[in-house]
RODO-2510 file (C-alpha; in nm, 4 decimals, decimal comma):
residues 520
     n   res          X          Y          Z
     1     m    10,0680     8,6105     7,1718
     2     p     9,8125     8,6825     7,4476
     3     t    10,1034     8,7086     7,6922
     4     l    10,2838     8,9658     7,4773
     5     k     9,9610     9,1605     7,4324
     6     a     9,9001     9,1615     7,8076
     7     r    10,2597     9,2724     7,8649
     8     y    10,2173     9,5534     7,6122
     9     e     9,8994     9,6737     7,7850
    10     s    10,0802     9,6687     8,1208
    11     v    10,3679     9,8763     7,9821
    12     r    10,1282    10,1179     7,8114
    13     r     9,9346    10,1768     8,1343
    14     g    10,2521    10,2423     8,3321
    15     f    10,4180    10,4673     8,0735
    16     e    10,4988    10,8146     8,2096
    17     i    10,6381    11,1383     8,0675
    18     e    10,9816    11,0542     8,2114
    19     d    10,9866    10,7369     8,0020
    20     i    10,9252    10,9486     7,6935
    21     g    11,2104    11,1756     7,8046
    22     f    11,4554    10,8864     7,8298
    23     f    11,3538    10,7580     7,4872
    24     v    11,3769    11,1034     7,3241
    25     l    11,7222    11,1512     7,4809
    26     r    11,8486    10,8457     7,2970
    27     i    11,6935    10,9596     6,9691
    28     i    11,8651    11,2978     7,0125
    29     a    12,1975    11,1310     7,0932
    30     l    12,1840    10,9077     6,7866
    31     s    12,0630    11,1925     6,5596
    32     g    12,3382    11,4237     6,6865
    33     t    12,6011    11,1620     6,6187
    34     v    12,4768    11,1042     6,2619
    35     a    12,4452    11,4795     6,1959
    36     w    12,8002    11,5370     6,3180
    37     l    12,9284    11,2672     6,0851
    38     l    12,7404    11,4185     5,7902
    39     l    12,8175    11,7855     5,8459
    40     a    13,1582    11,7956     6,0113
    41     p    13,4821    11,7413     5,8187
    42     v    13,5638    11,4050     5,9746
    43     p    13,8582    11,1832     5,8692
    44     r    13,7706    10,8408     5,7288
    45     e    13,9227    10,6540     6,0229
    46     t    13,7160    10,8644     6,2642
    47     v    13,3993    10,7799     6,0695
    48     s    13,4765    10,4109     6,1128
    49     t    13,5271    10,4630     6,4872
    50     f    13,1991    10,6511     6,5189
    51     f    13,0105    10,3781     6,3371
    52     r    13,1407    10,1308     6,5943
    53     i    13,0359    10,3682     6,8762
    54     a    12,6909    10,4026     6,7165
    55     g    12,6697    10,0224     6,6922
    56     f    12,7529     9,9975     7,0609
    57     f    12,4801    10,2550     7,1318
    58     l    12,2164    10,0689     6,9301
    59     a    12,3115     9,7338     7,0833
    60     y    12,2733     9,8414     7,4469
    61     c    11,9557    10,0401     7,3658
    62     l    11,7988     9,7328     7,2049
    63     l    11,9031     9,5128     7,4963
    64     g    11,7862     9,7670     7,7541
    65     y    11,4428     9,8265     7,6006
    66     t    11,3868     9,4522     7,5599
    67     l    11,4628     9,4129     7,9293
    68     l    11,2370     9,7097     8,0045
    69     f    10,9495     9,5548     7,8085
    70     f    10,9573     9,2323     8,0090
    71     r    11,0456     9,3869     8,3473
    72     f    10,8715     9,7229     8,3394
    73     d    10,8116     9,6975     8,7135
    74     r    11,1917     9,7350     8,7608
    75     k    11,2281    10,0331     8,5278
    76     r    11,4025    10,2561     8,7837
    77     d    11,6792     9,9981     8,8209
    78     i    11,6965     9,9476     8,4431
    79     y    11,7341    10,3237     8,3882
    80     r    12,0240    10,3238     8,6336
    81     l    12,1850    10,0489     8,4245
    82     f    12,1161    10,2585     8,1142
    83     l    12,2977    10,5516     8,2798
    84     l    12,6218    10,3530     8,2993
    85     f    12,6097    10,2743     7,9266
    86     d    12,5048    10,6333     7,8417
    87     l    12,8029    10,7721     8,0304
    88     a    13,0321    10,5305     7,8499
    89     f    12,8754    10,6355     7,5162
    90     v    12,9263    11,0088     7,5793
    91     y    13,2815    10,9396     7,7013
    92     l    13,3648    10,7652     7,3715
    93     l    13,2089    11,0485     7,1691
    94     i    13,4099    11,3163     7,3522
    95     a    13,7331    11,1181     7,3485
    96     n    13,7069    11,0736     6,9713
    97     s    13,5855    11,4203     6,8736
    98     g    13,8164    11,6781     7,0266
    99     g    13,8242    11,6227     7,4010
   100     f    13,7473    11,9384     7,6034
   101     a    13,6466    12,1177     7,2848
   102     s    13,3941    11,8506     7,1823
   103     s    13,0329    11,9618     7,1312
   104     f    12,9141    11,6230     7,2548
   105     f    12,9630    11,7559     7,6083
   106     m    12,5968    11,8628     7,5741
   107     g    12,5082    11,4967     7,6334
   108     f    12,6140    11,5390     7,9976
   109     y    12,3661    11,8265     8,0355
   110     l    12,0842    11,6100     7,9040
   111     l    12,1758    11,3149     8,1247
   112     t    12,2012    11,5345     8,4353
   113     a    11,8738    11,7143     8,3690
   114     l    11,6772    11,3985     8,2982
   115     h    11,8052    11,1995     8,5952
   116     a    11,7598    11,4953     8,8310
   117     f    11,3992    11,5244     8,7147
   118     y    11,3326    11,1506     8,7443
   119     y    11,5191    11,0625     9,0650
   120     g    11,5442    11,3962     9,2472
   121     y    11,8113    11,6552     9,3180
   122     r    12,0381    11,4202     9,5158
   123     t    12,0721    11,1802     9,2247
   124     g    12,1062    11,4796     8,9902
   125     i    12,4050    11,6127     9,1870
   126     v    12,5651    11,2657     9,1912
   127     v    12,5185    11,2326     8,8135
   128     a    12,6655    11,5829     8,7648
   129     a    12,9710    11,4853     8,9709
   130     v    13,0188    11,1597     8,7747
   131     c    12,9811    11,3495     8,4455
   132     t    13,2479    11,5942     8,5614
   133     a    13,4923    11,3117     8,6328
   134     i    13,4208    11,1381     8,3005
   135     y    13,4532    11,4675     8,1085
   136     l    13,7878    11,5302     8,2741
   137     l    13,9157    11,1805     8,1860
   138     a    13,7910    11,1986     7,8268
   139     g    13,9329    11,5474     7,7707
   140     l    14,2755    11,4707     7,9166
   141     r    14,3140    11,1850     7,6684
   142     v    14,3047    11,4358     7,3822
   143     s    14,4155    11,7825     7,4947
   144     a    14,5299    11,9964     7,7849
   145     i    14,2727    12,1353     8,0214
   146     e    14,1569    12,4956     8,0100
   147     p    14,0554    12,5648     8,3719
   148     i    13,8176    12,8572     8,3143
   149     d    13,6292    12,6934     8,0328
   150     f    13,6239    12,3594     8,2179
   151     l    13,4897    12,5139     8,5432
   152     l    13,2299    12,7117     8,3532
   153     r    13,0979    12,4024     8,1797
   154     i    13,0812    12,1809     8,4882
   155     s    12,9231    12,4571     8,6996
   156     f    12,6275    12,4492     8,4633
   157     l    12,5936    12,0759     8,5319
   158     f    12,5280    12,1443     8,9016
   159     l    12,3133    12,4491     8,8237
   160     i    12,0961    12,2220     8,6115
   161     a    12,0834    11,9360     8,8647
   162     l    11,9780    12,1370     9,1720
   163     p    11,6766    12,3416     9,0507
   164     i    11,5395    12,0672     8,8265
   165     g    11,5715    11,8158     9,1098
   166     l    11,3939    12,0473     9,3561
   167     l    11,1202    12,1196     9,1007
   168     s    11,0822    11,7468     9,0420
   169     a    11,0425    11,6851     9,4158
   170     i    10,7664    11,9474     9,4348
   171     l    10,5880    11,8025     9,1328
   172     r    10,6182    11,4497     9,2679
   173     k    10,4793    11,5565     9,6045
   174     d    10,1860    11,7317     9,4370
   175     k    10,1237    11,4280     9,2189
   176     e    10,1182    11,1960     9,5212
   177     k     9,8805    11,4332     9,6988
   178     i     9,6462    11,4389     9,3992
   179     e     9,6580    11,0585     9,3722
   180     s     9,5879    11,0320     9,7451
   181     l     9,2899    11,2660     9,7125
   182     n     9,1636    11,0646     9,4164
   183     r     9,1902    10,7421     9,6165
   184     e     9,0067    10,9006     9,9099
   185     l     8,7382    11,0300     9,6747
   186     t     8,6965    10,6847     9,5208
   187     e     8,6778    10,5233     9,8639
   188     s     8,4260    10,7862     9,9785
   189     l     8,2072    10,7177     9,6744
   190     e     8,2245    10,3436     9,7385
   191     t     8,1364    10,3993    10,1049
   192     l     7,8464    10,6221    10,0042
   193     e     7,7156    10,3538     9,7686
   194     q     7,7395    10,0965    10,0472
   195     l     7,5547    10,3259    10,2878
   196     q     7,2832    10,3840    10,0285
   197     g     7,2526    10,0096     9,9760
   198     k     7,2180     9,9506    10,3486
   199     l     6,9587    10,2253    10,3772
   200     l     6,7534    10,0874    10,0875
   201     e     6,7730     9,7362    10,2317
   202     a     6,6605     9,8603    10,5728
   203     e     6,3709    10,0543    10,4182
   204     k     6,2685     9,7527    10,2113
   205     l     6,2716     9,5224    10,5138
   206     s     6,0830     9,7791    10,7208
   207     a     5,8096     9,8074    10,4563
   208     l     5,7969     9,4292    10,4226
   209     g     5,7677     9,3933    10,7989
   210     r     5,4776     9,6377    10,8223
   211     l     5,2958     9,4686    10,5341
   212     s     5,3554     9,1216    10,6790
   213     a     5,2269     9,2260    11,0207
   214     n     4,9072     9,3734    10,8770
   215     v     4,8410     9,0694    10,6586
   216     a     4,9137     8,8280    10,9449
   217     h     4,6708     9,0053    11,1781
   218     e     4,3980     9,0036    10,9117
   219     i     4,4423     8,6318    10,8385
   220     r     4,4806     8,5123    11,1966
   221     n     4,1160     8,5554    11,3110
   222     p     3,9455     8,3667    11,0244
   223     l     4,2217     8,1044    11,0377
   224     t     4,1493     8,0445    11,4075
   225     a     3,7831     7,9914    11,3277
   226     i     3,8645     7,7500    11,0430
   227     g     4,1015     7,5536    11,2637
   228     g     3,8544     7,5326    11,5508
   229     f     3,5699     7,4087    11,3344
   230     a     3,7995     7,1627    11,1543
   231     k     3,9110     7,0081    11,4862
   232     r     3,5494     6,9675    11,6013
   233     l     3,4530     6,8154    11,2688
   234     e     3,7465     6,5725    11,2840
   235     k     3,6401     6,4467    11,6261
   236     r     3,2801     6,3799    11,5161
   237     l     3,3485     6,2049    11,1867
   238     p     3,3839     5,8246    11,1902
   239     e     3,7252     5,6672    11,1440
   240     k     3,8486     5,5360    10,8076
   241     t     3,6307     5,7666    10,6028
   242     t     3,7283     6,0111    10,3308
   243     e     3,5669     6,2959    10,5216
   244     k     3,7749     6,2136    10,8325
   245     e     4,0959     6,2210    10,6257
   246     h     3,9995     6,5538    10,4654
   247     a     3,9286     6,7060    10,8062
   248     r     4,2669     6,5831    10,9329
   249     i     4,4409     6,7477    10,6343
   250     i     4,2590     7,0750    10,7052
   251     v     4,3714     7,0669    11,0706
   252     h     4,7326     6,9940    10,9657
   253     e     4,7430     7,2732    10,7065
   254     v     4,5841     7,5223    10,9467
   255     a     4,8542     7,4381    11,2012
   256     r     5,1185     7,5004    10,9333
   257     l     4,9636     7,8350    10,8443
   258     e     4,9586     7,9296    11,2121
   259     r     5,3328     7,8549    11,2322
   260     i     5,3924     8,0771    10,9283
   261     l     5,1874     8,3572    11,0837
   262     r     5,3721     8,3207    11,4136
   263     d     5,7088     8,3490    11,2410
   264     t     5,5817     8,6418    11,0336
   265     l     5,4717     8,8286    11,3456
   266     i     5,8021     8,7528    11,5163
   267     f     5,9877     8,8855    11,2125
   268     s     5,7794     9,2037    11,1863
   269     r     5,7237     9,2888    11,5516
   270     e     5,8975     9,5732    11,7303
   271     a     6,1955     9,4663    11,9375
   272     k     6,1291     9,4632    12,3129
   273     f     6,4300     9,2927    12,4577
   274     h     6,5224     9,2324    12,8199
   275     l     6,8986     9,2644    12,8075
   276     r     7,1303     9,1377    13,0764
   277     h     7,4778     8,9914    13,1088
   278     a     7,4821     8,6207    13,0214
   279     n     7,7384     8,3514    12,9514
   280     m     7,6970     8,1936    12,6101
   281     n     7,8371     7,8636    12,7371
   282     d     7,5272     7,8313    12,9575
   283     l     7,3109     7,8588    12,6462
   284     l     7,5246     7,5913    12,4837
   285     v     7,4550     7,3576    12,7762
   286     w     7,0847     7,4357    12,7477
   287     m     7,0918     7,3458    12,3758
   288     e     7,2752     7,0217    12,4567
   289     v     7,0072     6,9154    12,7042
   290     k     6,7227     7,0131    12,4711
   291     f     6,8463     6,8388    12,1555
   292     a     7,0493     6,5426    12,2908
   293     e     6,7576     6,2964    12,2794
   294     l     6,6377     6,4157    11,9385
   295     c     6,9888     6,3710    11,7987
   296     r     6,9942     6,0109    11,9214
   297     e     6,6595     5,9445    11,7529
   298     k     6,7908     6,0837    11,4222
   299     n     7,1230     5,8986    11,4504
   300     l     7,3193     6,2221    11,4825
   301     l     7,6351     6,2738    11,6875
   302     l     7,6191     6,5913    11,8959
   303     a     7,9552     6,7540    11,9705
   304     v     7,9585     7,0410    12,2218
   305     r     8,2729     7,2515    12,2502
   306     p     8,2425     7,5429    12,4960
   307     a     8,5346     7,7851    12,5022
   308     p     8,7035     7,8124    12,8422
   309     g     8,7011     8,1510    13,0146
   310     l     8,4346     8,2951    12,7850
   311     p     8,3398     8,6582    12,8687
   312     s     7,9755     8,7464    12,9267
   313     c     7,7676     8,9362    12,6718
   314     i     7,4691     9,1715    12,7013
   315     v     7,1839     8,9747    12,5418
   316     d     6,8217     8,8702    12,5688
   317     e     6,8650     8,5000    12,6445
   318     d     6,5223     8,4029    12,5095
   319     q     6,5977     8,5667    12,1731
   320     i     6,9419     8,4066    12,1445
   321     r     6,7840     8,0705    12,2289
   322     q     6,5324     8,1215    11,9518
   323     s     6,8158     8,1952    11,7066
   324     l     7,0028     7,8839    11,8163
   325     d     6,6805     7,6790    11,7922
   326     n     6,6366     7,7841    11,4303
   327     l     6,9993     7,7132    11,3389
   328     v     7,0086     7,3733    11,5121
   329     t     6,6763     7,2679    11,3581
   330     n     6,8005     7,3636    11,0112
   331     a     7,1263     7,1754    11,0675
   332     m     6,9407     6,8606    11,1779
   333     d     6,7047     6,8815    10,8789
   334     a     7,0077     6,9058    10,6461
   335     m     7,1535     6,5741    10,7755
   336     t     6,8885     6,3288    10,6598
   337     d     7,1332     6,0339    10,6548
   338     g     7,3044     6,1021    10,9862
   339     g     7,6118     6,3056    11,0618
   340     t     7,7685     6,5263    11,3270
   341     l     7,6116     6,8378    11,4746
   342     t     7,8726     7,0609    11,6394
   343     l     7,7915     7,3427    11,8811
   344     a     8,0854     7,5601    11,9811
   345     t     8,1732     7,8966    12,1270
   346     r     8,4849     8,1021    12,0665
   347     t     8,6135     8,4570    12,0714
   348     e     8,7134     8,6597    11,7691
   349     c     8,8259     9,0122    11,6874
   350     e     8,7552     9,2180    11,3724
   351     h     8,8071     9,5904    11,3130
   352     g     8,9239     9,6098    11,6735
   353     i     8,5852     9,4807    11,7985
   354     h     8,5677     9,1781    12,0272
   355     y     8,3027     8,9103    11,9720
   356     v     8,1740     8,5990    12,1340
   357     v     8,0928     8,3661    11,8452
   358     m     7,8495     8,0738    11,8635
   359     d     7,9001     7,8217    11,5827
   360     v     7,6413     7,5672    11,4682
   361     s     7,8053     7,3250    11,2207
   362     d     7,6637     7,0298    11,0308
   363     t     7,8014     6,7667    10,7933
   364     g     7,5130     6,7880    10,5478
   365     p     7,5285     6,8647    10,1755
   366     g     7,6329     7,2258    10,2380
   367     v     7,5079     7,5534    10,0949
   368     s     7,5518     7,6559     9,7313
   369     p     7,7143     7,9942     9,6499
   370     e     7,3832     8,1107     9,5012
   371     s     7,1989     8,0254     9,8215
   372     v     7,4608     8,1977    10,0400
   373     k     7,3766     8,5275     9,8696
   374     r     7,0038     8,4965     9,9443
   375     i     6,9855     8,2682    10,2443
   376     f     6,8904     8,5433    10,4921
   377     e     6,6196     8,6937    10,2720
   378     p     6,2632     8,6681    10,4107
   379     f     6,0640     8,3706    10,2778
   380     y     6,3630     8,2272    10,0911
   381     s     6,3973     7,8544    10,1596
   382     t     6,5844     7,5599    10,0089
   383     k     6,3533     7,3077    10,1756
   384     e     6,0650     7,1314    10,0081
   385     i     5,7311     7,3094     9,9968
   386     g     5,5470     7,2531    10,3217
   387     h     5,8657     7,2194    10,5298
   388     g     5,9507     7,5444    10,7056
   389     t     5,8347     7,8998    10,6484
   390     g     6,1463     8,0550    10,4950
   391     l     6,1659     8,2982    10,7882
   392     g     6,3879     8,1094    11,0335
   393     l     6,7200     8,2561    10,9171
   394     s     6,5625     8,5981    10,8577
   395     i     6,4470     8,5960    11,2193
   396     c     6,8002     8,4979    11,3277
   397     k     6,9416     8,7899    11,1311
   398     k     6,6843     9,0293    11,2767
   399     i     6,7603     8,9145    11,6311
   400     m     7,1350     8,9502    11,5770
   401     d     7,0911     9,2947    11,4187
   402     e     6,8983     9,4041    11,7257
   403     h     7,1784     9,2647    11,9438
   404     r     7,4276     9,4794    11,7451
   405     g     7,5810     9,1618    11,6059
   406     s     7,5537     8,9516    11,2908
   407     v     7,4898     8,5996    11,1650
   408     r     7,7189     8,4531    10,8989
   409     v     7,7387     8,1340    10,6990
   410     s     8,0414     7,9519    10,5623
   411     a     8,0234     7,6412    10,3468
   412     a     8,2975     7,3784    10,3405
   413     p     8,4156     7,2635     9,9926
   414     g     8,3426     6,8971    10,0676
   415     g     8,0000     6,9556    10,2176
   416     g     7,8670     7,0833    10,5455
   417     a     7,7988     7,4353    10,6620
   418     t     7,8649     7,6507    10,9671
   419     f     7,6301     7,9248    11,0857
   420     s     7,7894     8,1670    11,3302
   421     l     7,6277     8,4186    11,5647
   422     y     7,8618     8,7141    11,6260
   423     i     7,7793     8,8932    11,9507
   424     p     7,9919     9,2002    12,0342
   425     y     8,1113     9,2582    12,3862
   426     i     8,3143     9,5197    12,5709
   427     p     8,6315     9,3952    12,7439
   428     v     8,6358     9,4694    13,1150
   429     e     8,9199     9,7215    13,0824
   430     e     8,7086     9,9302    12,8383
   431     i     8,3848     9,9508    13,0384
   432     f     8,4673    10,2564    13,2492
   433     k     8,6453    10,4574    12,9805
   434     a     8,4942    10,7575    12,8020
   435     q     8,2081    10,6660    12,5686
   436     c     8,1716    10,7925    12,2104
   437     w     7,8895    11,0404    12,2922
   438     e     8,1021    11,1912    12,5696
   439     i     8,3858    11,2639    12,3275
   440     m     8,1827    11,3494    12,0163
   441     r     7,9299    11,5579    12,2181
   442     c     7,6460    11,4556    11,9855
   443     g     7,3937    11,5036    12,2690
   444     v     7,2296    11,1624    12,2380
   445     d     7,2807    11,0966    12,6097
   446     r     7,0659    11,3986    12,6934
   447     t     6,7600    11,2920    12,4920
   448     g     6,4629    11,0952    12,6181
   449     n     6,4768    10,8199    12,3534
   450     a     6,8544    10,7823    12,3377
   451     a     6,8492    10,4027    12,2918
   452     e     6,6219    10,4361    11,9872
   453     m     6,8359    10,7091    11,8290
   454     c     7,1722    10,5428    11,8863
   455     p     7,2255    10,1640    11,9057
   456     a     7,5575    10,2266    12,0822
   457     f     7,3753    10,3798    12,3789
   458     p     7,4164    10,2795    12,6598
   459     n     7,6140     9,9535    12,6288
   460     y     7,8431     9,9897    12,3274
   461     g     7,9873    10,3382    12,3498
   462     r     8,3426    10,2110    12,3048
   463     i     8,2713    10,0305    11,9740
   464     c     8,0101    10,2595    11,8191
   465     w     8,1743    10,2355    11,4748
   466     y     8,0473     9,8763    11,4515
   467     v     7,7067     9,8858    11,6180
   468     a     7,6016    10,2240    11,4753
   469     g     7,8645    10,3333    11,2236
   470     t     7,9872    10,2675    10,8730
   471     l     8,1638     9,9397    10,9593
   472     s     7,8276     9,7945    11,0635
   473     e     7,6751     9,5198    10,8487
   474     t     7,3310     9,6729    10,8976
   475     k     7,1848    10,0197    10,8487
   476     v     7,4055    10,3064    10,9699
   477     h     7,2279    10,4609    11,2701
   478     c     7,4789    10,7159    11,3933
   479     p     7,4232    11,0715    11,2528
   480     m     7,7904    11,1495    11,3079
   481     a     7,8895    10,8417    11,1042
   482     l     7,6535    10,9422    10,8232
   483     k     7,8041    11,2893    10,8220
   484     t     8,1633    11,1650    10,8278
   485     g     8,1050    10,8908    10,5713
   486     d     8,3867    10,6734    10,7041
   487     c     8,4337    10,5744    11,0682
   488     h     8,8105    10,5582    11,0146
   489     k     8,8011    10,9393    10,9825
   490     c     8,6004    10,9870    11,3026
   491     a     8,7714    11,1700    11,5889
   492     f     8,6561    10,9076    11,8401
   493     y     8,7873    10,6244    11,6221
   494     e     9,1261    10,7977    11,6071
   495     i     9,1304    10,8388    11,9858
   496     v     9,0375    10,4774    12,0580
   497     n     9,2620    10,3482    11,7766
   498     p     9,1000    10,0026    11,7817
   499     s     9,3173     9,7009    11,7145
   500     c     9,2995     9,3278    11,7681
   501     p     9,5383     9,1536    12,0073
   502     s     9,7657     8,8835    11,8751
   503     k     9,5978     8,6371    12,1084
   504     e     9,2282     8,6334    12,1920
   505     p     9,0926     8,6384    12,5508
   506     g     9,1108     8,2925    12,6991
   507     g     9,3722     8,1936    12,4437
   508     n     9,1247     8,0411    12,1955
   509     l     9,1350     8,1425    11,8328
   510     h     8,9324     7,8642    11,6730
   511     p     8,6820     7,6022    11,7904
   512     s     8,9365     7,3280    11,7219
   513     s     9,1533     7,4659    12,0010
   514     l     8,8753     7,4333    12,2615
   515     n     8,8068     7,1473    12,4960
   516     g     8,5021     6,9482    12,3815
   517     r     8,2808     6,6631    12,4919
   518     m     8,0825     6,4277    12,2724
   519     v     7,7196     6,3308    12,3262
   520     p     7,6513     6,0048    12,1399
***
């Protein structure tokens, strides 16, 4: 029953005026046949014949509409099948009711008009020609042809088919245009909602950052005094006393608060990066050296898989190292019973933008879907109270936003998680081509604070739709993108026509395809 109900709802949603026309045509045909039997002086044997013809009509209508109910997606083909039976039905009516003089010839007019309206003038002309041939065959079975009357009748078939078909084509074109405009309007509204969401999120984080910075500065001075006095007190108190233990706890908690304040200030401070070209594989080697010994102590296997031929990116190495530090530390904390920590680089392409991706993968318990939605929020943490500040991943996200990239998380079904840093880069062949501000003439290159106004300036002018436009995962910075509402409609986007190659630079599409080495 639920299946039939769902099928009925599907048919009801797809029902059009043409479907009503086809159904009404059959009602008219059956009513006309019955009326002719009732009103015309018809011999008894002819009545019997017409009842059989009406039975044939009802049988194929029942079969056809049953098929239409279950395969409504193929209704155009089903209506073509209906046409064959309809032509046979009208042929039988004419052949058994007077031939060329039969009034049932009107059925050909209805068939021609309806099919011309539904399929277009070409199909209408074909149906008119087929009706002409069938009318000729049916009439010749009964009586001799009257050329003038015959030509007059069939000429009206073609006069009906051509204008109705042309009108149908115009209406169909207008309908498609209206539907296209409705789709564009819906997409524009969705894009506008997304832009508003990004703007609100950016404003919220900005306000939170300012508040956090002010609070951190106010707390830091008295906290320094408390920590200093606690350390002096700890040194002077005798060992194995309650007072000594209390002083040690104070020193430990002050140190933890100082770490929280440090992370808070890092999260809220203004970005002052020193950007330069760097190879992400070098950072991978640096991470290997830094954490190799710690992994051995924690019984973790460290797998390092640098991608061969990796292009350089424009980054602040210290900031990227800090992001990797946070991700690696989190991954090691997640594997309390041992496991494998994998560091890898690869290249990827989305929306026509090229990335160098740095993956940090662990074999821990993984990340729940609820946590994935909130994991980059400030002060959100899945660790026990006292372990971590809840700002590590937020700082990673902030650093990647300021590098015009993004950080993403993916959880494996059987456990484990992968955190990926996406860093955009410009392929060598794109570097010396015209930049977006040169084509759009927005004037950002002629202002004194161009880099603050436009994140694309001066390094990402060939992919501005990602770093500053509506395809960005962060706040939309480009005034032209805000005005356009959709980077796909931007003149520069149309000129560049971004697309991803079938094979990534260096030939690597996934970390599993890269050469790796294992550090036990």
